[in-house]
N, C-alpha and C positions, 0 to 999 in steps of 0.2 A: 577494571578488567584488562587483562593482558592482549597485547598485539594479536592479531588474528593469523595463524600460522598457513599461510597459503601454498607453501612447499614443506615437505615431510624434514627437512634439513639433513638429510644424508642423500648423497649425491648418487649413489647406486639405486636406492629407492627411488629419486626422482626419475633417474633414465627408466626405470621399469614401467614407472607411471605414464612417462610420455610414448614408450611402446604400446602401452595398454591403450592409450588413447588414440594410436593409429589404428590398433585392431578394431576397438569399438566403430572408428569412423567408418572402417572398410566392412562393416556389417557382421562383425564375429564377438557378439557381446560377452558370450560366455568364455572365449578365450581371453578376451580383454580384463573381465572379472578374475580369473585365475592367476594372469599376470600380475595384475593390481594387488591381490591378495599376497602374493609373493613379497611386494613392495612393502607391503604392510607389516609383515613378519620382522621387516627391517626396522621399520620405524611404527612401532605400534601405538604411539600416541598421537598419530596424525590424525585429528577429526576431519580435515576436509578429505582425508583419503579414504577415511571409512564412508563418509557422504556420498563420496563419487562412486564407492563400490556399491551402495545401494542402489543408485541410480542405473548401474550396468546391470544389475540382477532384477531390476523394477519390473521390466516385461516377462521374462521367462520364470523367475523364481523368488515371488514375492515374500515367501518366509525367509530366504537369505538376504532379500532387500532390508526386511525388517530388523534382522539382526545385526546388520552393519550401520543402518540408522539409528538403532539403539545404541550402538557402541559410540558413534559420533556425538550423540547427545549426551552419554555419560561423560565422555572427553571435553566437550563444551557445552555445559548446562545452559548458559546464557542463549544458546540455541541460535547462535547470529546465521548459521546455514539452512535454519527451518527444518531440521530433520522430524520436529513433533508434526509439523503439517504433513508431512510425507507418511508418516506413520498413521495419521489419521485417514488421508486419503485411501490407503490401503486397508483401513479396518483394523489395524494393528494398536490403536490408541483411541481413547474416549475422544468425541467432539469437543473442543474449546470454542468457548465464545469471542476468542480474540487471539491473533497472531503473536508471535514473541517479540517484543517491542526490539529486541537487539537484533532479529532478523531483519525488520523494517528499516531501522538505522542502516545496518551494513548494506543491505540492498540497493538503498539510495544512495550511499556514499560513493559505492561502486559505480553507479549508475551515472552520477551527475554530469561527468563530463560528456559522454554523448547522448543525456536524456533529449534533448531538443531534437536534435538530428534525427535519433530514432524514432521518438514518440510523433512529432509533428510531419517530418519530412517522408519518412517510410510509413509509419502506420496511419496516416491521415488523420491524428488527432485534431479535434475542433471543437472540443467541449468548452473551452472557455470562452470562446465567441457566442458558442449557444447558450452558455448561462449567462453570460453578461447581457445579451438580449433578453432573456427571460426577466433579469432583474428590472432592466430599463421599461420592458411593458408593465410590469407589475407596479413600478412606482417611478415614474419620471422626475428628474432631479437630482440633486445632490443628496450626500449621506455626510454627517458630522464626524463619526468614526466608524471604520470599517476594519473587519479582522478576517484576514485572509488565514484559514487554517489550514495547514499542510500545505503551505505556500510553494515550494518545490524552488524551481529556477525562478518564479516570478510571471509566470504566462498569464496566469489570471489577475495579478497585479497590473500588469501593463494595462489591461481592459478597464480595471478598477479605478484606476489613478485619476481619469478625467472626471470622475463622480465624487470622489472622497477628499474632504476636506483635511483629514487624516487617515494615512493608510497603514494598518500594521500587519506584518507577516510574521508566521511561526511555523517552525517544521522541526522534524526530528533529526536531520539530517545536516552536518556542519558543512558538507560539500555542496549541499542543495542551497544552503544560506549563502554561501560564497557567491555562487553563480546569480543568485536573485540582487545578492549587494551592488554586483558590479552593473546592474541595470538604473540602479539610481532612481526607482519609481516609490520606495517605501520610506515612511517617516519613522519606522523603528522594525528592525528584523530580530528575531530571538530564537533560540534552541528550546523546544518543546514536545514532550509527549503528548499526544492527544488524548490516550489513555488514562491520563493524569495530570491533565492541563488544571493548572492554577493561575488565576487571572482575577487581581484586585484593583485594576485600573477602571476609568469609567466605563460606563456600559455603553455598548456600541447600537448603532442604528442598522448595521448590515452585518451579519455573520456570514463567509463564504467558506465551503469545503469543497471544493473540485476534484473529482475523482480522488477522495482520500477514504471514503468508507468502505473500499474495497480492501483495505488494511485495517479493518477495525472489527469485523463481524457484529456481536450484539450491538444494537444502537441505542437501548434503552437509556444507559449511564450517560454516554455522551453527549446524546441531543438533551438530556434533563440539563446537564452543565450548559449547554449552548443556551438554553432556555434561560439560564441566570446570568447569561453574558449580556442580553440584549435588554435594550430599555422599550419602555412600552411601546407599541405600534410597530417594534423592529421586525426587521425582515431577516430570514435563513435560507441561503440559496445552497444547493449542493446535488450531487450526483450519487447514483448507484448503478452497477450492473445490475440487469433484470435476472431474477430467478426464476427459471423454469421447471414447472412441476408445484409440487405441494411445499410448505413449510416457510417460515418467516425469512431465513437466512441459511447459506449453505457455504463452505469452502467447495471450490472449484479445483480441477486438475491445474489450473494456472496458479495456484496458491493465493488466489483472491478471493475475496466473498462476494457473494452476490445475494440480492434481497428482494423480496416479493413486494408488488405493487402493495397489497393488503398489508403487510408488515409496516412498511414505511408510513402508510397511513394511520394505523394504530397506535405507533409509537409517536408520532408529532401530535395525534389528539390527546394521548396521556399526558403529554408535556405542556398543553395548553395553546398549541399551535393550530391554525386553519390554514388549509392549503389553497394556494393563490392560482397554481398551475402545476401540473406532474405531467410532463411531455416526454414521449418515446423518442430516443435521440440514439445513434451510433456512436459508440464512445471511441472506439478505435479499431482496427484491425489486429486479428490474432490469427496467425498463419493463412493470411489472406482472407479470412471469413470475419464478417462485421460482429463486433460485441455490441449486443443491445444494451441498452442503458435508459434510466430515467433523469431528467433535468428537473427539480423540484425547487419552487419558491414557498415559503410559508410565511405567516406572518403571526405576531402574539398580539394579544387585545391591546388597545391603547392604553387602559388602565392596569396594566401588569407591573 
């Protein structure tokens, strides 16, 4: 995969794009879009520019936004920008069951440096504490092997270390893993895509996926795989954002997925899990509003 082109590579086009951003920030999206389109005439292969043009058109001209995002997707088919998700949200592409892996990877590589400051200090993120407490209530004591899926910078791992004989962390983002490695709490850290996770090591007693399924969508396949990772009587602890309204799961304007209480229960039951707890909680703030979610602990039968 070629390096991502954050700028157009043309100095004049970049200057026009900068002026377009100034116009957009001052509340003139139409004028900004017109100026950015002029920049793209000079740099027509600039995928990030087409994506940004779509965002400028989004509110007032959804058809033009769709054209711009389609161009971005054509130029960058791995879709590190998440153009396909934008098209889905405005009804210009069929609903997908998962986001592009390249989008999730780039999102967190970009976010890694400021992740904890933004999420914990500014957005009130306390999910690792809440999920850790739920696990300890469900089963006090230690776990021989714990897998932290989507471990990020290690916020969950810091809570799990005291109850894990061995703690392994897996994440799609190399930049996040670098941050986690600096904390020194994991026995093993490895890069892995949860959508295509392959694991042949000894089975775990506890698998945790904190704030991970918001970037998964359909849970059937991943929960089936997690069931295969666990030893008999093993625990699975995770969270989802709560879907308001009908349906099993849905893509939100945030480009995160939300899941219904009923859907989570159905997928767990279909894979042999019994639910030990499914508690409502606030995941984080988003534009100063609480994001409602569920913290779930489930168990496999002892004879699995």
